[in-house]
MIDO-82432 format. One line per field, with one value per residue: residue in three letters; x, y, z of N, C-alpha, C, CB in turn. Coordinates in Angstrom, 1 decimal. Glycine has a CB too. Example, Ala and Ser with C-alpha at 12.3 -4.5 7.8 and 13.67 -1.06 7.14 Angstrom:
<zalos>
type (ALA  SER)
nxx (13.2  12.8)
nyy (-5.7  -2.2)
nzz (7.8  7.1)
caxx (12.3  13.7)
cayy (-4.5  -1.1)
cazz (7.8  7.1)
cxx (13.2  12.9)
cyy (-3.3  0.0)
czz (7.8  7.9)
cbxx (11.3  14.1)
cbyy (-4.5  -0.6)
cbzz (9.0  5.7)
</zalos>
This chain:
<zalos>
type (UNK  UNK  UNK  UNK  UNK  UNK  UNK  UNK  UNK  UNK  UNK  UNK  UNK  UNK  UNK  UNK  UNK  UNK  UNK  UNK  UNK  UNK  UNK  UNK  UNK  UNK  UNK  UNK  UNK  UNK  UNK  UNK  UNK  UNK  UNK  UNK  UNK  UNK  UNK  UNK  UNK  UNK  UNK  UNK  UNK  UNK  UNK  UNK  UNK  UNK  UNK  UNK  UNK  UNK  UNK  UNK  UNK  UNK  UNK  UNK  UNK  UNK  UNK  UNK  UNK  UNK  UNK  UNK  UNK  UNK  UNK  UNK  UNK  UNK  UNK  UNK  UNK  UNK  UNK  UNK  UNK  UNK)
nxx (14.6  16.8  20.4  21.5  23.2  26.6  27.0  25.5  24.8  23.0  20.6  20.5  18.0  17.0  19.5  22.0  23.2  26.1  26.3  24.7  24.9  25.1  26.5  25.2  25.7  25.3  23.3  24.0  23.0  21.9  24.0  26.9  28.4  29.5  32.1  31.2  29.4  28.6  28.0  27.0  25.6  22.3  19.6  18.5  20.8  22.3  20.7  20.9  23.7  23.8  22.3  23.9  26.3  25.4  24.7  27.2  28.1  26.4  24.0  20.5  17.8  15.6  16.9  18.6  16.7  15.5  17.7  18.2  15.9  16.2  18.4  17.4  15.0  15.4  16.7  15.0  12.6  9.5  9.9  12.5  12.8  12.6)
nyy (-36.6  -34.1  -33.5  -31.3  -28.1  -27.9  -25.9  -22.8  -19.3  -17.5  -15.3  -14.4  -14.1  -11.8  -11.8  -9.6  -6.6  -7.0  -9.7  -11.1  -12.7  -16.0  -19.3  -22.2  -25.6  -28.4  -31.0  -30.6  -29.3  -26.1  -23.2  -21.4  -18.5  -15.7  -13.3  -11.3  -9.4  -6.1  -3.7  -1.4  -1.5  -1.5  -3.9  -4.5  -4.3  -6.4  -8.6  -8.4  -8.9  -11.5  -12.8  -12.2  -13.6  -16.2  -16.4  -16.3  -18.8  -20.4  -21.0  -21.2  -19.1  -20.6  -23.0  -22.1  -21.4  -23.8  -25.2  -23.6  -24.2  -26.9  -26.9  -25.9  -27.3  -29.9  -32.2  -34.0  -33.0  -31.7  -29.0  -28.9  -30.6  -31.3)
nzz (45.1  44.3  44.5  47.0  47.0  48.2  50.1  51.2  51.5  54.0  55.4  58.7  60.6  63.2  64.5  65.7  64.1  62.2  62.6  60.9  58.6  57.5  57.0  55.6  55.7  53.7  55.0  57.7  60.9  61.9  61.5  60.3  61.5  59.5  58.7  57.0  57.3  58.6  61.2  60.2  57.9  56.2  56.6  54.0  52.4  53.4  52.7  49.9  49.6  50.4  48.4  46.2  46.9  46.9  44.2  43.0  43.8  42.3  43.5  43.8  44.8  45.7  46.3  48.4  50.3  50.8  51.9  54.1  55.6  55.9  57.6  59.9  60.6  60.0  57.6  56.3  56.3  54.8  54.0  53.4  51.4  47.8)
caxx (15.2  18.1  21.4  21.6  24.6  27.4  26.8  24.9  24.7  21.7  20.4  20.1  17.1  17.1  20.8  22.4  24.0  27.5  26.1  23.5  25.2  25.6  26.7  24.5  26.3  24.4  23.2  24.3  22.1  22.4  24.7  28.2  28.5  30.6  32.5  30.9  28.4  29.1  26.9  26.6  24.8  21.0  19.2  18.4  22.1  22.7  20.0  21.5  24.9  23.6  21.9  25.1  27.2  24.8  24.8  28.6  28.2  25.4  22.9  19.3  17.1  14.9  17.9  19.0  15.6  15.4  18.8  18.0  14.8  16.8  19.4  16.6  13.9  15.8  16.9  14.0  11.2  9.0  10.4  13.9  12.9  11.9)
cayy (-35.3  -33.8  -33.2  -29.9  -27.6  -28.2  -24.9  -21.6  -18.2  -17.2  -14.2  -15.0  -13.1  -11.7  -11.5  -8.1  -6.2  -7.6  -11.2  -11.4  -13.6  -17.3  -20.3  -23.5  -26.7  -29.6  -32.1  -30.1  -28.5  -24.8  -22.3  -20.8  -17.1  -15.2  -11.9  -10.5  -8.3  -5.1  -3.1  -0.1  -1.7  -1.9  -5.3  -4.7  -4.6  -7.8  -9.5  -8.3  -9.5  -13.0  -13.2  -12.1  -14.6  -17.4  -16.3  -16.7  -20.3  -21.0  -21.5  -20.4  -18.6  -21.7  -23.9  -21.6  -21.4  -25.2  -25.5  -23.0  -24.9  -28.2  -26.7  -25.5  -28.2  -31.3  -32.4  -34.9  -32.3  -31.3  -27.7  -29.1  -31.5  -30.7)
cazz (45.6  43.7  45.5  47.3  46.9  49.3  51.1  50.8  52.5  54.5  56.3  60.0  61.2  64.6  65.0  65.8  62.9  62.3  62.8  60.1  57.4  57.9  56.0  55.9  55.0  53.4  55.9  59.0  61.6  62.3  60.6  60.8  61.2  58.7  59.0  55.8  57.7  59.5  61.9  59.6  56.7  56.4  56.3  52.6  51.8  53.8  51.8  48.5  49.7  50.5  47.1  45.3  47.3  46.4  42.8  42.7  44.0  41.5  44.3  43.5  46.0  46.2  46.9  49.6  51.2  51.3  52.7  55.4  56.3  56.4  58.7  61.1  60.9  59.6  56.2  55.8  56.4  53.4  53.6  52.9  50.2  46.6)
cxx (16.6  19.1  21.4  23.0  25.3  27.2  26.1  25.0  23.3  21.7  19.9  19.3  17.1  18.4  21.1  23.2  25.5  27.5  24.9  23.6  25.7  25.8  26.0  25.3  25.3  24.5  23.5  23.1  22.8  23.2  26.0  28.1  29.6  31.0  32.2  30.0  29.1  27.9  26.4  25.8  23.3  20.7  19.0  19.7  22.6  22.0  20.6  22.9  24.8  23.2  23.1  26.1  26.7  24.9  26.2  28.8  27.3  24.3  21.7  18.7  16.3  15.8  18.3  17.9  15.4  16.5  18.7  16.9  15.4  17.7  18.6  15.7  14.3  15.7  15.9  12.7  10.8  9.6  11.8  13.9  12.3  10.7)
cyy (-35.2  -33.4  -31.7  -29.4  -27.9  -27.2  -23.7  -20.5  -17.9  -16.0  -14.8  -13.9  -13.0  -11.5  -10.0  -7.8  -6.6  -9.2  -11.7  -12.3  -14.9  -18.2  -21.6  -24.5  -27.9  -30.6  -31.7  -29.2  -27.2  -24.2  -21.9  -19.3  -16.7  -13.8  -11.0  -9.4  -7.3  -4.3  -1.8  -0.3  -2.0  -3.4  -5.5  -5.0  -6.0  -8.8  -9.6  -9.0  -11.0  -13.5  -13.2  -13.3  -15.9  -17.5  -16.7  -18.2  -21.1  -21.6  -20.6  -20.0  -19.7  -22.8  -23.4  -21.6  -22.8  -25.7  -24.9  -23.8  -26.3  -28.0  -26.4  -26.6  -29.7  -31.4  -33.3  -34.2  -31.9  -29.9  -27.8  -29.9  -30.8  -31.4)
czz (44.9  44.8  45.7  47.1  48.2  50.5  50.4  51.9  52.7  55.3  57.6  60.7  62.7  65.2  64.9  64.5  63.2  62.3  62.0  58.9  57.9  56.7  56.5  55.0  54.9  54.4  57.4  59.6  61.9  61.1  61.2  60.5  60.4  59.3  57.9  56.1  58.6  60.0  61.3  58.3  57.0  56.0  54.8  51.9  52.2  53.0  50.4  48.5  49.7  49.1  46.1  45.6  46.8  44.9  42.3  42.9  43.1  42.3  44.1  44.8  46.5  46.9  48.3  50.7  51.7  52.2  54.1  56.2  56.8  57.6  60.0  61.5  60.6  58.1  55.5  55.8  55.0  53.1  53.1  51.6  49.0  46.2)
cbxx (15.3  18.0  22.7  21.1  24.5  28.8  28.2  23.4  25.4  21.2  19.3  21.4  15.7  16.5  21.9  23.2  23.9  28.1  26.0  22.8  26.1  24.5  28.3  23.0  27.7  24.7  24.1  25.7  21.6  23.3  23.9  29.4  28.5  30.2  33.9  30.2  27.2  30.1  27.2  27.8  25.5  20.0  17.9  17.8  23.1  22.4  18.5  21.7  25.6  22.5  20.8  25.9  27.5  23.4  24.4  29.6  27.9  26.1  23.3  18.4  16.2  14.1  19.1  19.4  14.3  15.3  20.2  17.6  13.6  17.6  20.4  15.9  12.7  14.8  18.3  14.0  11.3  7.4  10.5  14.8  12.1  12.9)
cbyy (-35.3  -32.7  -33.7  -29.6  -26.0  -28.3  -24.4  -22.0  -17.0  -18.4  -13.0  -15.3  -13.2  -12.8  -12.3  -7.8  -4.7  -7.1  -11.6  -10.2  -12.8  -18.0  -20.6  -23.4  -27.2  -30.2  -33.2  -29.2  -29.3  -25.0  -21.2  -21.6  -16.3  -15.1  -11.9  -11.5  -8.9  -4.2  -2.9  0.6  -2.7  -0.9  -5.6  -3.5  -3.6  -8.0  -9.0  -6.7  -9.0  -13.3  -12.2  -10.7  -14.7  -17.5  -14.9  -15.8  -20.6  -22.1  -21.6  -21.3  -17.5  -22.4  -24.1  -20.1  -20.9  -26.1  -25.0  -21.6  -25.2  -28.9  -25.6  -24.2  -27.8  -32.3  -32.9  -36.2  -31.1  -31.2  -26.8  -29.7  -32.8  -30.7)
cbzz (47.2  42.7  45.0  48.8  46.7  49.0  51.8  50.3  52.0  55.3  55.8  60.8  60.7  65.2  64.2  67.0  62.7  63.5  64.3  59.6  56.4  58.9  55.8  55.6  55.9  52.0  55.4  58.9  62.9  63.6  60.1  60.0  62.4  57.3  59.4  54.7  58.4  59.0  63.3  59.3  55.9  55.7  57.0  52.0  52.2  55.3  51.7  48.1  50.9  51.6  46.6  45.5  48.8  46.8  42.3  43.6  45.4  40.8  45.8  42.7  45.7  45.0  46.0  49.4  50.5  50.1  52.0  55.2  55.4  55.2  58.4  60.8  60.0  60.2  55.9  56.5  57.3  53.4  54.8  53.9  50.4  45.4)
</zalos>
């Protein structure tokens, strides 16, 4: 398994507008909410913002998906591993 990025941005589904962008840190459970979202933007704009933030960090969509899975289900689960 290759080293995951230190952190990535994720869409937090089910959260109310204004609380839909989170940060996942490698090896940690859960996420940290950011203040990058506001309650006036549609979900599609939130998803685009998360993709752009991860692009700036050099994090691929696959890496972000695996990190989100690791933060939710455990870092040793198949969904988090490559």
